[in-house]
C-alpha positions in Angstrom: 0.0 0.0 0.1 2.6 2.7 1.1 6.4 2.3 0.2 7.5 5.6 1.8 5.6 7.8 4.5 6.9 11.1 5.8 6.3 12.0 9.6 7.0 15.6 10.4 7.6 15.8 13.9 9.0 18.9 16.1 9.7 16.6 19.1 6.7 17.4 21.2 4.5 14.9 22.8 1.8 15.5 20.3 4.0 15.0 17.3 5.2 11.7 19.2 1.8 10.4 18.5 2.2 11.0 14.8 5.7 9.2 15.0 4.1 6.3 16.7 1.3 5.9 14.1 3.7 6.4 11.1 5.8 3.7 12.6 3.1 1.4 13.1 1.7 2.0 9.6 5.1 1.4 8.2 5.5 -1.7 10.2 2.1 -3.1 8.9 2.9 -2.3 5.3 6.5 -2.6 5.2 7.1 0.9 4.2 10.2 3.1 4.7 9.9 6.3 7.1 11.1 9.5 6.5 11.3 11.4 9.6 11.4 15.2 9.1 12.1 18.2 11.4 12.0 21.6 9.9 14.5 24.0 11.5 13.6 27.9 11.1 16.3 30.5 10.5 17.0 32.9 13.2 14.9 36.1 12.8 17.3 38.7 11.6 15.4 41.9 12.3 13.3 43.4 15.0 10.2 43.2 12.9 10.9 39.6 12.6 10.9 39.1 16.4 14.6 38.8 16.7 17.2 40.5 18.9 20.2 42.0 17.1 23.1 39.7 17.9 26.6 39.2 16.2 26.6 37.1 12.9 28.9 34.4 15.0 26.1 34.1 17.6 23.2 33.6 15.1 25.5 31.0 13.4 25.9 29.5 17.0 22.3 29.5 17.7 21.3 27.9 14.3 23.9 25.4 14.5 22.5 24.5 18.0 18.9 24.3 16.6 20.2 22.0 13.8 21.9 19.8 16.2 18.7 19.7 18.3 16.7 18.8 15.1 19.2 16.1 14.2 18.7 14.5 17.8 14.8 14.4 17.4 14.9 12.8 14.0 17.5 10.6 15.4 15.6 9.4 18.1 12.8 8.7 15.4 15.3 6.5 13.9 16.1 4.6 16.8 12.5 3.9 17.5 12.1 2.5 13.9 15.0 0.5 14.5 13.3 -1.4 17.4 10.4 -2.0 15.4 12.7 -3.0 12.4 11.3 -0.2 10.3 13.7 1.5 8.1 13.8 5.2 9.1 15.7 7.9 7.2 16.5 11.0 9.5 16.1 14.4 7.4 16.1 18.1 8.5 15.2 20.9 6.4 15.8 24.8 6.9 13.1 27.0 6.2 10.7 29.5 7.6 7.8 28.1 5.6 7.2 24.8 7.6 4.1 23.6 5.5 6.0 24.6 2.3 9.2 22.3 3.4 7.1 19.3 4.5 5.4 19.4 1.2 8.7 19.8 -0.9 10.4 17.2 1.3 7.7 14.9 0.8 7.9 15.2 -3.1 11.7 15.1 -3.2 11.9 12.0 -1.0 8.9 10.3 -3.4 6.7 10.1 -0.2 3.3 8.5 -0.8 1.5 9.4 2.7 2.6 12.4 5.0 1.8 11.8 8.7 1.5 14.7 11.0 -0.2 16.0 14.3 -2.7 18.9 14.9 -3.1 20.8 17.9 -6.7 21.3 16.8 -6.9 25.0 17.3 -10.3 26.7 16.8 -11.4 30.3 16.2 -9.4 33.1 16.9 -6.3 30.9 18.3 -6.3 29.4 14.7 -6.4 32.5 13.0 -3.6 34.1 15.0 -1.3 31.3 15.5 -2.2 29.8 12.0 -2.0 26.3 11.0 0.7 24.2 9.4 -1.0 21.2 9.1 -3.9 23.2 7.4 -1.5 24.5 4.9 -0.1 21.2 4.2 -3.8 19.6 3.8 -4.5 22.6 1.3 -1.6 22.5 -0.8 -0.3 19.0 -0.8 -0.8 16.6 -3.5 0.4 13.7 -1.3 -2.4 12.1 0.9 -2.0 13.6 4.5 -3.0 11.5 7.8 -3.5 14.2 10.7 -3.5 12.9 14.1 -5.0 14.8 17.4 
């Protein structure tokens, strides 16, 4: 049924639920899992929410975020090994999380995207946005959303 499943994770408890479902589905279908964590760039201006820092400090922060992202996807890989599911650990650097998820799924030739949703409604959804909603709206790859 599925050959390659992309699971988007941020390391949170809720995204762990998506990871468990993706690994279970891959185990049942014999699929490979692509574990993805999207890393944002450091905000460069006051208007983006950033504090003015030296370029070396910004570089250090971005390297730290990258290392934390690799820890997150490598944890998924370790969970996959316990289940004998092949997991490819991937990170992407982008401020547009939904676009990074969709383009990674396309680049990795995934036939399913698994991700979690906080299920925000009303004004919170409008203010905070919904990466899951953006993926659902713009992806040509089927999406499984867990809450």
